[in-house]
C-alpha positions as CSV (number, residue, x, y, z in Angstrom):
1,M,140.6,122.1,107.2
2,S,142.8,123.1,104.3
3,V,145.9,121.2,103.2
4,S,148.1,124.0,104.7
5,D,146.4,123.6,108.1
6,A,146.8,119.9,108.0
7,T,150.5,120.2,107.1
8,K,150.9,122.7,110.0
9,L,149.1,120.4,112.4
10,K,151.3,117.4,111.4
11,A,154.4,119.5,111.9
12,L,153.2,120.6,115.4
13,E,152.3,117.0,116.3
14,D,155.8,115.9,115.3
15,E,157.4,118.7,117.3
16,N,155.3,117.9,120.3
17,R,156.3,114.2,120.1
18,R,159.9,115.2,119.8
19,L,159.7,117.6,122.8
20,K,157.9,115.0,124.9
21,K,160.7,112.5,124.2
22,L,163.3,115.1,125.1
23,L,161.5,115.9,128.4
24,A,161.2,112.2,129.2
25,E,165.0,111.6,128.6
26,S,165.8,114.7,130.7
27,M,163.7,113.5,133.5
28,L,165.4,110.1,133.4
29,D,168.8,111.9,133.5
30,V,167.7,113.9,136.6
31,S,166.5,110.8,138.3
32,A,169.7,108.9,137.6
33,L,171.8,111.9,138.9
34,K,169.7,112.1,142.0
35,D,170.2,108.4,142.7
36,L,174.0,108.8,142.2
37,L,174.2,111.9,144.5
38,G,172.0,110.1,147.1
39,K,174.4,107.2,147.3
40,N,177.4,109.3,148.2
């Protein structure tokens, strides 16, 4: 693996981590909204 490949891999891993965090936060938001709507 070249340095360029390693750099690309690191960038993709960082982006993947960021996207997973965004997805988890969105899922929590949806869950909280469903709870709020269900109580009305």
